[in-house]
mmCIF file of the C-alpha atoms, coordinates in Angstrom:
data_MODEL
# 
_entry.id   MODEL 
# 
loop_
_atom_site.group_PDB 
_atom_site.id 
_atom_site.type_symbol 
_atom_site.label_atom_id 
_atom_site.label_alt_id 
_atom_site.label_comp_id 
_atom_site.label_asym_id 
_atom_site.label_entity_id 
_atom_site.label_seq_id 
_atom_site.pdbx_PDB_ins_code 
_atom_site.Cartn_x 
_atom_site.Cartn_y 
_atom_site.Cartn_z 
_atom_site.occupancy 
_atom_site.B_iso_or_equiv 
_atom_site.pdbx_formal_charge 
_atom_site.auth_seq_id 
_atom_site.auth_comp_id 
_atom_site.auth_asym_id 
_atom_site.auth_atom_id 
_atom_site.pdbx_PDB_model_num 
ATOM 1   C CA . UNK A 1 1   ? 48.853 130.067 107.515 1.00 0.00 ? 1   UNK A CA 1 
ATOM 2   C CA . UNK A 1 2   ? 48.090 133.075 110.154 1.00 0.00 ? 2   UNK A CA 1 
ATOM 3   C CA . UNK A 1 3   ? 47.021 135.113 107.675 1.00 0.00 ? 3   UNK A CA 1 
ATOM 4   C CA . UNK A 1 4   ? 44.148 132.626 106.145 1.00 0.00 ? 4   UNK A CA 1 
ATOM 5   C CA . UNK A 1 5   ? 43.118 131.782 109.811 1.00 0.00 ? 5   UNK A CA 1 
ATOM 6   C CA . UNK A 1 6   ? 40.789 133.986 111.220 1.00 0.00 ? 6   UNK A CA 1 
ATOM 7   C CA . UNK A 1 7   ? 39.985 133.127 115.309 1.00 0.00 ? 7   UNK A CA 1 
ATOM 8   C CA . UNK A 1 8   ? 37.251 135.498 115.997 1.00 0.00 ? 8   UNK A CA 1 
ATOM 9   C CA . UNK A 1 9   ? 35.186 134.210 113.404 1.00 0.00 ? 9   UNK A CA 1 
ATOM 10  C CA . UNK A 1 10  ? 36.619 130.791 113.945 1.00 0.00 ? 10  UNK A CA 1 
ATOM 11  C CA . UNK A 1 11  ? 35.363 130.584 117.376 1.00 0.00 ? 11  UNK A CA 1 
ATOM 12  C CA . UNK A 1 12  ? 31.684 132.871 116.720 1.00 0.00 ? 12  UNK A CA 1 
ATOM 13  C CA . UNK A 1 13  ? 31.266 130.380 113.867 1.00 0.00 ? 13  UNK A CA 1 
ATOM 14  C CA . UNK A 1 14  ? 32.215 127.370 115.780 1.00 0.00 ? 14  UNK A CA 1 
ATOM 15  C CA . UNK A 1 15  ? 29.780 128.217 118.708 1.00 0.00 ? 15  UNK A CA 1 
ATOM 16  C CA . UNK A 1 16  ? 26.956 128.950 115.986 1.00 0.00 ? 16  UNK A CA 1 
ATOM 17  C CA . UNK A 1 17  ? 27.304 125.761 114.115 1.00 0.00 ? 17  UNK A CA 1 
ATOM 18  C CA . UNK A 1 18  ? 27.365 123.097 117.853 1.00 0.00 ? 18  UNK A CA 1 
ATOM 19  C CA . UNK A 1 19  ? 24.098 125.449 118.358 1.00 0.00 ? 19  UNK A CA 1 
ATOM 20  C CA . UNK A 1 20  ? 22.381 124.627 115.225 1.00 0.00 ? 20  UNK A CA 1 
ATOM 21  C CA . UNK A 1 21  ? 23.582 121.294 115.125 1.00 0.00 ? 21  UNK A CA 1 
ATOM 22  C CA . UNK A 1 22  ? 23.041 120.255 118.719 1.00 0.00 ? 22  UNK A CA 1 
ATOM 23  C CA . UNK A 1 23  ? 24.214 116.750 119.272 1.00 0.00 ? 23  UNK A CA 1 
ATOM 24  C CA . UNK A 1 24  ? 22.748 116.226 122.859 1.00 0.00 ? 24  UNK A CA 1 
ATOM 25  C CA . UNK A 1 25  ? 19.269 116.954 120.947 1.00 0.00 ? 25  UNK A CA 1 
ATOM 26  C CA . UNK A 1 26  ? 20.196 114.289 118.694 1.00 0.00 ? 26  UNK A CA 1 
ATOM 27  C CA . UNK A 1 27  ? 21.264 111.698 120.388 1.00 0.00 ? 27  UNK A CA 1 
ATOM 28  C CA . UNK A 1 28  ? 17.473 110.354 121.331 1.00 0.00 ? 28  UNK A CA 1 
ATOM 29  C CA . UNK A 1 29  ? 16.015 111.114 117.492 1.00 0.00 ? 29  UNK A CA 1 
ATOM 30  C CA . UNK A 1 30  ? 19.063 108.223 116.467 1.00 0.00 ? 30  UNK A CA 1 
ATOM 31  C CA . UNK A 1 31  ? 18.335 106.471 118.998 1.00 0.00 ? 31  UNK A CA 1 
ATOM 32  C CA . UNK A 1 32  ? 14.888 106.138 118.454 1.00 0.00 ? 32  UNK A CA 1 
ATOM 33  C CA . UNK A 1 33  ? 15.062 105.915 114.711 1.00 0.00 ? 33  UNK A CA 1 
ATOM 34  C CA . UNK A 1 34  ? 18.196 102.911 114.988 1.00 0.00 ? 34  UNK A CA 1 
ATOM 35  C CA . UNK A 1 35  ? 15.514 101.124 117.323 1.00 0.00 ? 35  UNK A CA 1 
ATOM 36  C CA . UNK A 1 36  ? 16.512 97.138  116.541 1.00 0.00 ? 36  UNK A CA 1 
ATOM 37  C CA . UNK A 1 37  ? 20.190 97.709  114.969 1.00 0.00 ? 37  UNK A CA 1 
ATOM 38  C CA . UNK A 1 38  ? 22.876 95.878  115.908 1.00 0.00 ? 38  UNK A CA 1 
ATOM 39  C CA . UNK A 1 39  ? 25.917 97.615  117.298 1.00 0.00 ? 39  UNK A CA 1 
ATOM 40  C CA . UNK A 1 40  ? 27.566 97.879  113.581 1.00 0.00 ? 40  UNK A CA 1 
ATOM 41  C CA . UNK A 1 41  ? 24.253 98.664  111.648 1.00 0.00 ? 41  UNK A CA 1 
ATOM 42  C CA . UNK A 1 42  ? 23.981 102.053 114.222 1.00 0.00 ? 42  UNK A CA 1 
ATOM 43  C CA . UNK A 1 43  ? 27.937 102.507 113.741 1.00 0.00 ? 43  UNK A CA 1 
ATOM 44  C CA . UNK A 1 44  ? 27.604 102.781 109.999 1.00 0.00 ? 44  UNK A CA 1 
ATOM 45  C CA . UNK A 1 45  ? 24.353 105.002 110.208 1.00 0.00 ? 45  UNK A CA 1 
ATOM 46  C CA . UNK A 1 46  ? 26.323 107.153 112.972 1.00 0.00 ? 46  UNK A CA 1 
ATOM 47  C CA . UNK A 1 47  ? 29.457 107.527 109.965 1.00 0.00 ? 47  UNK A CA 1 
ATOM 48  C CA . UNK A 1 48  ? 26.710 108.327 107.087 1.00 0.00 ? 48  UNK A CA 1 
ATOM 49  C CA . UNK A 1 49  ? 25.241 110.786 108.779 1.00 0.00 ? 49  UNK A CA 1 
ATOM 50  C CA . UNK A 1 50  ? 29.349 112.442 109.909 1.00 0.00 ? 50  UNK A CA 1 
ATOM 51  C CA . UNK A 1 51  ? 30.255 112.288 106.859 1.00 0.00 ? 51  UNK A CA 1 
ATOM 52  C CA . UNK A 1 52  ? 26.810 113.235 105.024 1.00 0.00 ? 52  UNK A CA 1 
ATOM 53  C CA . UNK A 1 53  ? 26.724 116.820 107.061 1.00 0.00 ? 53  UNK A CA 1 
ATOM 54  C CA . UNK A 1 54  ? 30.822 117.030 106.616 1.00 0.00 ? 54  UNK A CA 1 
ATOM 55  C CA . UNK A 1 55  ? 30.153 117.287 102.528 1.00 0.00 ? 55  UNK A CA 1 
ATOM 56  C CA . UNK A 1 56  ? 27.186 119.484 102.707 1.00 0.00 ? 56  UNK A CA 1 
ATOM 57  C CA . UNK A 1 57  ? 28.687 121.901 104.622 1.00 0.00 ? 57  UNK A CA 1 
ATOM 58  C CA . UNK A 1 58  ? 32.025 122.447 103.153 1.00 0.00 ? 58  UNK A CA 1 
ATOM 59  C CA . UNK A 1 59  ? 30.187 122.875 100.109 1.00 0.00 ? 59  UNK A CA 1 
ATOM 60  C CA . UNK A 1 60  ? 27.978 125.654 101.614 1.00 0.00 ? 60  UNK A CA 1 
ATOM 61  C CA . UNK A 1 61  ? 31.598 126.921 102.626 1.00 0.00 ? 61  UNK A CA 1 
ATOM 62  C CA . UNK A 1 62  ? 33.100 126.841 98.906  1.00 0.00 ? 62  UNK A CA 1 
ATOM 63  C CA . UNK A 1 63  ? 30.134 127.440 96.685  1.00 0.00 ? 63  UNK A CA 1 
ATOM 64  C CA . UNK A 1 64  ? 27.132 128.942 98.622  1.00 0.00 ? 64  UNK A CA 1 
ATOM 65  C CA . UNK A 1 65  ? 27.339 132.033 97.734  1.00 0.00 ? 65  UNK A CA 1 
ATOM 66  C CA . UNK A 1 66  ? 28.200 131.589 93.962  1.00 0.00 ? 66  UNK A CA 1 
ATOM 67  C CA . UNK A 1 67  ? 24.863 129.896 94.249  1.00 0.00 ? 67  UNK A CA 1 
ATOM 68  C CA . UNK A 1 68  ? 23.382 132.186 95.611  1.00 0.00 ? 68  UNK A CA 1 
ATOM 69  C CA . UNK A 1 69  ? 25.150 134.701 92.693  1.00 0.00 ? 69  UNK A CA 1 
ATOM 70  C CA . UNK A 1 70  ? 23.457 132.924 90.181  1.00 0.00 ? 70  UNK A CA 1 
ATOM 71  C CA . UNK A 1 71  ? 20.089 133.264 91.269  1.00 0.00 ? 71  UNK A CA 1 
ATOM 72  C CA . UNK A 1 72  ? 20.702 137.184 91.693  1.00 0.00 ? 72  UNK A CA 1 
ATOM 73  C CA . UNK A 1 73  ? 20.441 136.802 95.488  1.00 0.00 ? 73  UNK A CA 1 
ATOM 74  C CA . UNK A 1 74  ? 22.406 139.317 97.820  1.00 0.00 ? 74  UNK A CA 1 
ATOM 75  C CA . UNK A 1 75  ? 23.886 138.432 100.749 1.00 0.00 ? 75  UNK A CA 1 
ATOM 76  C CA . UNK A 1 76  ? 22.316 141.134 103.095 1.00 0.00 ? 76  UNK A CA 1 
ATOM 77  C CA . UNK A 1 77  ? 18.485 139.417 101.516 1.00 0.00 ? 77  UNK A CA 1 
ATOM 78  C CA . UNK A 1 78  ? 20.055 136.201 102.542 1.00 0.00 ? 78  UNK A CA 1 
ATOM 79  C CA . UNK A 1 79  ? 21.309 137.160 106.225 1.00 0.00 ? 79  UNK A CA 1 
ATOM 80  C CA . UNK A 1 80  ? 17.931 138.217 106.780 1.00 0.00 ? 80  UNK A CA 1 
ATOM 81  C CA . UNK A 1 81  ? 16.193 135.186 105.180 1.00 0.00 ? 81  UNK A CA 1 
ATOM 82  C CA . UNK A 1 82  ? 18.615 132.898 107.477 1.00 0.00 ? 82  UNK A CA 1 
ATOM 83  C CA . UNK A 1 83  ? 18.603 135.158 110.690 1.00 0.00 ? 83  UNK A CA 1 
ATOM 84  C CA . UNK A 1 84  ? 14.845 134.523 110.315 1.00 0.00 ? 84  UNK A CA 1 
ATOM 85  C CA . UNK A 1 85  ? 15.460 130.673 109.801 1.00 0.00 ? 85  UNK A CA 1 
ATOM 86  C CA . UNK A 1 86  ? 17.752 130.521 112.560 1.00 0.00 ? 86  UNK A CA 1 
ATOM 87  C CA . UNK A 1 87  ? 15.255 131.918 115.012 1.00 0.00 ? 87  UNK A CA 1 
ATOM 88  C CA . UNK A 1 88  ? 12.328 129.870 114.140 1.00 0.00 ? 88  UNK A CA 1 
ATOM 89  C CA . UNK A 1 89  ? 15.047 127.028 115.071 1.00 0.00 ? 89  UNK A CA 1 
ATOM 90  C CA . UNK A 1 90  ? 16.074 128.069 118.065 1.00 0.00 ? 90  UNK A CA 1 
ATOM 91  C CA . UNK A 1 91  ? 12.621 129.534 119.286 1.00 0.00 ? 91  UNK A CA 1 
ATOM 92  C CA . UNK A 1 92  ? 11.341 125.858 118.632 1.00 0.00 ? 92  UNK A CA 1 
ATOM 93  C CA . UNK A 1 93  ? 14.211 124.263 120.413 1.00 0.00 ? 93  UNK A CA 1 
ATOM 94  C CA . UNK A 1 94  ? 13.369 126.872 123.723 1.00 0.00 ? 94  UNK A CA 1 
ATOM 95  C CA . UNK A 1 95  ? 9.699  125.646 123.300 1.00 0.00 ? 95  UNK A CA 1 
ATOM 96  C CA . UNK A 1 96  ? 9.913  122.017 122.141 1.00 0.00 ? 96  UNK A CA 1 
ATOM 97  C CA . UNK A 1 97  ? 9.234  118.860 124.306 1.00 0.00 ? 97  UNK A CA 1 
ATOM 98  C CA . UNK A 1 98  ? 11.479 116.255 124.394 1.00 0.00 ? 98  UNK A CA 1 
ATOM 99  C CA . UNK A 1 99  ? 11.011 115.856 120.602 1.00 0.00 ? 99  UNK A CA 1 
ATOM 100 C CA . UNK A 1 100 ? 8.931  117.192 118.229 1.00 0.00 ? 100 UNK A CA 1 
ATOM 101 C CA . UNK A 1 101 ? 6.153  116.320 116.243 1.00 0.00 ? 101 UNK A CA 1 
ATOM 102 C CA . UNK A 1 102 ? 7.950  115.394 113.408 1.00 0.00 ? 102 UNK A CA 1 
ATOM 103 C CA . UNK A 1 103 ? 10.788 114.039 115.025 1.00 0.00 ? 103 UNK A CA 1 
ATOM 104 C CA . UNK A 1 104 ? 9.269  111.457 116.904 1.00 0.00 ? 104 UNK A CA 1 
ATOM 105 C CA . UNK A 1 105 ? 7.191  110.408 113.936 1.00 0.00 ? 105 UNK A CA 1 
ATOM 106 C CA . UNK A 1 106 ? 10.192 109.794 112.296 1.00 0.00 ? 106 UNK A CA 1 
ATOM 107 C CA . UNK A 1 107 ? 11.600 107.767 115.279 1.00 0.00 ? 107 UNK A CA 1 
ATOM 108 C CA . UNK A 1 108 ? 8.491  106.095 115.106 1.00 0.00 ? 108 UNK A CA 1 
ATOM 109 C CA . UNK A 1 109 ? 8.650  104.716 111.463 1.00 0.00 ? 109 UNK A CA 1 
ATOM 110 C CA . UNK A 1 110 ? 11.660 105.767 110.635 1.00 0.00 ? 110 UNK A CA 1 
ATOM 111 C CA . UNK A 1 111 ? 14.043 102.091 111.423 1.00 0.00 ? 111 UNK A CA 1 
ATOM 112 C CA . UNK A 1 112 ? 11.741 100.577 109.199 1.00 0.00 ? 112 UNK A CA 1 
ATOM 113 C CA . UNK A 1 113 ? 13.735 102.261 106.191 1.00 0.00 ? 113 UNK A CA 1 
ATOM 114 C CA . UNK A 1 114 ? 17.694 101.114 107.037 1.00 0.00 ? 114 UNK A CA 1 
ATOM 115 C CA . UNK A 1 115 ? 18.860 101.814 103.745 1.00 0.00 ? 115 UNK A CA 1 
ATOM 116 C CA . UNK A 1 116 ? 17.673 105.633 103.500 1.00 0.00 ? 116 UNK A CA 1 
ATOM 117 C CA . UNK A 1 117 ? 17.545 107.290 106.813 1.00 0.00 ? 117 UNK A CA 1 
ATOM 118 C CA . UNK A 1 118 ? 20.995 108.028 107.167 1.00 0.00 ? 118 UNK A CA 1 
ATOM 119 C CA . UNK A 1 119 ? 21.235 110.555 104.533 1.00 0.00 ? 119 UNK A CA 1 
ATOM 120 C CA . UNK A 1 120 ? 17.463 111.383 105.014 1.00 0.00 ? 120 UNK A CA 1 
ATOM 121 C CA . UNK A 1 121 ? 16.010 112.609 107.301 1.00 0.00 ? 121 UNK A CA 1 
ATOM 122 C CA . UNK A 1 122 ? 18.613 111.821 109.644 1.00 0.00 ? 122 UNK A CA 1 
ATOM 123 C CA . UNK A 1 123 ? 21.426 114.126 107.651 1.00 0.00 ? 123 UNK A CA 1 
ATOM 124 C CA . UNK A 1 124 ? 19.752 116.212 106.029 1.00 0.00 ? 124 UNK A CA 1 
ATOM 125 C CA . UNK A 1 125 ? 17.385 118.165 107.578 1.00 0.00 ? 125 UNK A CA 1 
ATOM 126 C CA . UNK A 1 126 ? 17.609 116.662 111.272 1.00 0.00 ? 126 UNK A CA 1 
ATOM 127 C CA . UNK A 1 127 ? 21.262 117.362 111.767 1.00 0.00 ? 127 UNK A CA 1 
ATOM 128 C CA . UNK A 1 128 ? 21.829 119.971 108.313 1.00 0.00 ? 128 UNK A CA 1 
ATOM 129 C CA . UNK A 1 129 ? 19.425 122.004 107.208 1.00 0.00 ? 129 UNK A CA 1 
ATOM 130 C CA . UNK A 1 130 ? 18.686 125.341 106.193 1.00 0.00 ? 130 UNK A CA 1 
ATOM 131 C CA . UNK A 1 131 ? 19.560 127.322 109.361 1.00 0.00 ? 131 UNK A CA 1 
ATOM 132 C CA . UNK A 1 132 ? 22.992 125.741 109.163 1.00 0.00 ? 132 UNK A CA 1 
ATOM 133 C CA . UNK A 1 133 ? 23.774 126.184 105.305 1.00 0.00 ? 133 UNK A CA 1 
ATOM 134 C CA . UNK A 1 134 ? 22.342 129.923 105.597 1.00 0.00 ? 134 UNK A CA 1 
ATOM 135 C CA . UNK A 1 135 ? 24.423 130.867 108.433 1.00 0.00 ? 135 UNK A CA 1 
ATOM 136 C CA . UNK A 1 136 ? 27.800 128.986 106.470 1.00 0.00 ? 136 UNK A CA 1 
ATOM 137 C CA . UNK A 1 137 ? 26.971 131.273 103.804 1.00 0.00 ? 137 UNK A CA 1 
ATOM 138 C CA . UNK A 1 138 ? 27.022 134.544 105.755 1.00 0.00 ? 138 UNK A CA 1 
ATOM 139 C CA . UNK A 1 139 ? 29.965 133.628 107.899 1.00 0.00 ? 139 UNK A CA 1 
ATOM 140 C CA . UNK A 1 140 ? 31.763 133.014 104.564 1.00 0.00 ? 140 UNK A CA 1 
ATOM 141 C CA . UNK A 1 141 ? 30.878 136.194 102.748 1.00 0.00 ? 141 UNK A CA 1 
ATOM 142 C CA . UNK A 1 142 ? 32.753 138.140 105.741 1.00 0.00 ? 142 UNK A CA 1 
ATOM 143 C CA . UNK A 1 143 ? 36.028 135.862 104.343 1.00 0.00 ? 143 UNK A CA 1 
ATOM 144 C CA . UNK A 1 144 ? 38.175 135.489 101.729 1.00 0.00 ? 144 UNK A CA 1 
ATOM 145 C CA . UNK A 1 145 ? 37.814 132.402 99.752  1.00 0.00 ? 145 UNK A CA 1 
ATOM 146 C CA . UNK A 1 146 ? 41.235 130.868 101.515 1.00 0.00 ? 146 UNK A CA 1 
ATOM 147 C CA . UNK A 1 147 ? 40.459 132.553 104.817 1.00 0.00 ? 147 UNK A CA 1 
ATOM 148 C CA . UNK A 1 148 ? 36.654 131.010 104.141 1.00 0.00 ? 148 UNK A CA 1 
ATOM 149 C CA . UNK A 1 149 ? 38.249 127.426 103.088 1.00 0.00 ? 149 UNK A CA 1 
ATOM 150 C CA . UNK A 1 150 ? 40.435 127.667 106.769 1.00 0.00 ? 150 UNK A CA 1 
ATOM 151 C CA . UNK A 1 151 ? 38.500 129.187 108.990 1.00 0.00 ? 151 UNK A CA 1 
ATOM 152 C CA . UNK A 1 152 ? 34.887 127.870 108.490 1.00 0.00 ? 152 UNK A CA 1 
ATOM 153 C CA . UNK A 1 153 ? 36.464 124.237 106.971 1.00 0.00 ? 153 UNK A CA 1 
ATOM 154 C CA . UNK A 1 154 ? 38.587 123.783 110.360 1.00 0.00 ? 154 UNK A CA 1 
ATOM 155 C CA . UNK A 1 155 ? 34.960 124.568 112.292 1.00 0.00 ? 155 UNK A CA 1 
ATOM 156 C CA . UNK A 1 156 ? 33.273 122.656 110.438 1.00 0.00 ? 156 UNK A CA 1 
ATOM 157 C CA . UNK A 1 157 ? 34.969 119.506 110.560 1.00 0.00 ? 157 UNK A CA 1 
ATOM 158 C CA . UNK A 1 158 ? 35.256 119.940 114.733 1.00 0.00 ? 158 UNK A CA 1 
ATOM 159 C CA . UNK A 1 159 ? 31.941 120.213 115.031 1.00 0.00 ? 159 UNK A CA 1 
ATOM 160 C CA . UNK A 1 160 ? 30.797 117.153 112.779 1.00 0.00 ? 160 UNK A CA 1 
ATOM 161 C CA . UNK A 1 161 ? 33.328 115.358 114.236 1.00 0.00 ? 161 UNK A CA 1 
ATOM 162 C CA . UNK A 1 162 ? 31.826 116.603 118.011 1.00 0.00 ? 162 UNK A CA 1 
ATOM 163 C CA . UNK A 1 163 ? 27.861 114.967 116.270 1.00 0.00 ? 163 UNK A CA 1 
ATOM 164 C CA . UNK A 1 164 ? 29.927 112.159 115.161 1.00 0.00 ? 164 UNK A CA 1 
ATOM 165 C CA . UNK A 1 165 ? 31.571 110.802 118.006 1.00 0.00 ? 165 UNK A CA 1 
ATOM 166 C CA . UNK A 1 166 ? 27.962 111.827 120.032 1.00 0.00 ? 166 UNK A CA 1 
ATOM 167 C CA . UNK A 1 167 ? 26.726 109.281 117.416 1.00 0.00 ? 167 UNK A CA 1 
ATOM 168 C CA . UNK A 1 168 ? 29.003 106.586 118.093 1.00 0.00 ? 168 UNK A CA 1 
ATOM 169 C CA . UNK A 1 169 ? 28.394 106.926 121.870 1.00 0.00 ? 169 UNK A CA 1 
ATOM 170 C CA . UNK A 1 170 ? 24.570 107.912 121.750 1.00 0.00 ? 170 UNK A CA 1 
ATOM 171 C CA . UNK A 1 171 ? 23.538 104.986 123.951 1.00 0.00 ? 171 UNK A CA 1 
ATOM 172 C CA . UNK A 1 172 ? 25.769 105.417 126.575 1.00 0.00 ? 172 UNK A CA 1 
ATOM 173 C CA . UNK A 1 173 ? 25.597 109.358 126.836 1.00 0.00 ? 173 UNK A CA 1 
ATOM 174 C CA . UNK A 1 174 ? 22.064 109.172 126.564 1.00 0.00 ? 174 UNK A CA 1 
ATOM 175 C CA . UNK A 1 175 ? 22.128 106.812 130.087 1.00 0.00 ? 175 UNK A CA 1 
ATOM 176 C CA . UNK A 1 176 ? 24.772 109.359 132.072 1.00 0.00 ? 176 UNK A CA 1 
ATOM 177 C CA . UNK A 1 177 ? 23.043 112.862 130.958 1.00 0.00 ? 177 UNK A CA 1 
ATOM 178 C CA . UNK A 1 178 ? 19.471 111.586 131.353 1.00 0.00 ? 178 UNK A CA 1 
ATOM 179 C CA . UNK A 1 179 ? 16.501 113.369 129.531 1.00 0.00 ? 179 UNK A CA 1 
ATOM 180 C CA . UNK A 1 180 ? 16.379 116.585 132.208 1.00 0.00 ? 180 UNK A CA 1 
ATOM 181 C CA . UNK A 1 181 ? 19.849 117.193 130.859 1.00 0.00 ? 181 UNK A CA 1 
ATOM 182 C CA . UNK A 1 182 ? 19.713 116.876 127.351 1.00 0.00 ? 182 UNK A CA 1 
ATOM 183 C CA . UNK A 1 183 ? 16.405 119.524 127.688 1.00 0.00 ? 183 UNK A CA 1 
ATOM 184 C CA . UNK A 1 184 ? 18.695 122.002 129.765 1.00 0.00 ? 184 UNK A CA 1 
ATOM 185 C CA . UNK A 1 185 ? 21.978 121.759 127.400 1.00 0.00 ? 185 UNK A CA 1 
ATOM 186 C CA . UNK A 1 186 ? 19.302 121.950 124.198 1.00 0.00 ? 186 UNK A CA 1 
ATOM 187 C CA . UNK A 1 187 ? 18.124 125.156 125.817 1.00 0.00 ? 187 UNK A CA 1 
ATOM 188 C CA . UNK A 1 188 ? 21.200 126.594 125.968 1.00 0.00 ? 188 UNK A CA 1 
ATOM 189 C CA . UNK A 1 189 ? 21.961 125.860 122.546 1.00 0.00 ? 189 UNK A CA 1 
ATOM 190 C CA . UNK A 1 190 ? 18.669 127.761 121.913 1.00 0.00 ? 190 UNK A CA 1 
ATOM 191 C CA . UNK A 1 191 ? 19.664 131.153 123.297 1.00 0.00 ? 191 UNK A CA 1 
ATOM 192 C CA . UNK A 1 192 ? 22.757 131.197 121.733 1.00 0.00 ? 192 UNK A CA 1 
ATOM 193 C CA . UNK A 1 193 ? 21.388 130.210 118.330 1.00 0.00 ? 193 UNK A CA 1 
ATOM 194 C CA . UNK A 1 194 ? 18.262 133.096 118.856 1.00 0.00 ? 194 UNK A CA 1 
ATOM 195 C CA . UNK A 1 195 ? 21.107 135.487 119.949 1.00 0.00 ? 195 UNK A CA 1 
ATOM 196 C CA . UNK A 1 196 ? 22.980 134.400 116.394 1.00 0.00 ? 196 UNK A CA 1 
ATOM 197 C CA . UNK A 1 197 ? 19.411 134.645 114.423 1.00 0.00 ? 197 UNK A CA 1 
ATOM 198 C CA . UNK A 1 198 ? 19.565 138.420 115.850 1.00 0.00 ? 198 UNK A CA 1 
ATOM 199 C CA . UNK A 1 199 ? 22.795 139.646 115.341 1.00 0.00 ? 199 UNK A CA 1 
ATOM 200 C CA . UNK A 1 200 ? 22.207 138.679 111.758 1.00 0.00 ? 200 UNK A CA 1 
ATOM 201 C CA . UNK A 1 201 ? 18.582 139.730 111.377 1.00 0.00 ? 201 UNK A CA 1 
ATOM 202 C CA . UNK A 1 202 ? 20.287 143.342 112.297 1.00 0.00 ? 202 UNK A CA 1 
ATOM 203 C CA . UNK A 1 203 ? 23.161 143.227 110.724 1.00 0.00 ? 203 UNK A CA 1 
ATOM 204 C CA . UNK A 1 204 ? 21.066 141.815 107.328 1.00 0.00 ? 204 UNK A CA 1 
ATOM 205 C CA . UNK A 1 205 ? 18.893 144.734 107.631 1.00 0.00 ? 205 UNK A CA 1 
ATOM 206 C CA . UNK A 1 206 ? 21.430 147.876 107.965 1.00 0.00 ? 206 UNK A CA 1 
ATOM 207 C CA . UNK A 1 207 ? 23.516 146.314 104.973 1.00 0.00 ? 207 UNK A CA 1 
ATOM 208 C CA . UNK A 1 208 ? 20.185 146.215 102.649 1.00 0.00 ? 208 UNK A CA 1 
ATOM 209 C CA . UNK A 1 209 ? 19.526 149.727 103.611 1.00 0.00 ? 209 UNK A CA 1 
ATOM 210 C CA . UNK A 1 210 ? 22.893 151.239 102.854 1.00 0.00 ? 210 UNK A CA 1 
ATOM 211 C CA . UNK A 1 211 ? 23.008 148.951 99.573  1.00 0.00 ? 211 UNK A CA 1 
ATOM 212 C CA . UNK A 1 212 ? 19.467 150.480 98.523  1.00 0.00 ? 212 UNK A CA 1 
ATOM 213 C CA . UNK A 1 213 ? 19.675 153.810 100.024 1.00 0.00 ? 213 UNK A CA 1 
ATOM 214 C CA . UNK A 1 214 ? 23.472 154.871 100.317 1.00 0.00 ? 214 UNK A CA 1 
ATOM 215 C CA . UNK A 1 215 ? 23.899 157.066 103.322 1.00 0.00 ? 215 UNK A CA 1 
ATOM 216 C CA . UNK A 1 216 ? 21.269 156.869 105.219 1.00 0.00 ? 216 UNK A CA 1 
ATOM 217 C CA . UNK A 1 217 ? 22.636 154.945 108.117 1.00 0.00 ? 217 UNK A CA 1 
ATOM 218 C CA . UNK A 1 218 ? 25.757 156.867 108.161 1.00 0.00 ? 218 UNK A CA 1 
ATOM 219 C CA . UNK A 1 219 ? 23.216 159.843 109.327 1.00 0.00 ? 219 UNK A CA 1 
ATOM 220 C CA . UNK A 1 220 ? 22.706 163.538 108.061 1.00 0.00 ? 220 UNK A CA 1 
ATOM 221 C CA . UNK A 1 221 ? 25.754 165.196 110.346 1.00 0.00 ? 221 UNK A CA 1 
ATOM 222 C CA . UNK A 1 222 ? 28.702 163.892 108.953 1.00 0.00 ? 222 UNK A CA 1 
# 
């Protein structure tokens, strides 16, 4: 089991996932979209959201890179694209007010669609979107198939459990923390995301140069 588990990648990936998911940022959106729901209905929505993000994230771990191969997309290019996406998400979180306009609109009208809001838009794309999928595929590329399933799969389950707990206890958590603390934590998560994005971009650029211009980055004196 030990040889299939990479602790350093696990911790880094878990931090990135929690920053992208940002459960506290999603709590006001969840409460707004489930306004008027009974406690059992809200619980059901929370469980469906959690189950959906688990399935999508695990699929990204297992078959994400294979899907890229089908379309002829190499990992350096995807790493650069993913870095740009995550950078945009992080900057959006850092500069956001209490709730982004699109999320505000969803919160105002989403509760009218009880049958569909759990999967779309609460799970996809508000909780798990292109940034999460890109991050997962990039991290999976650094590991063997067995290592990816164990290391990244465990991180996915933990991060999704945190999201699920946050949604199940959204109302008391929101009252306890208050909007100011939620906004502070959101900004901290945004900084982590931007840092992850910059690292992905730099690594992707150097990998792309090595792929297309072998030996260029190793220096002429070697």
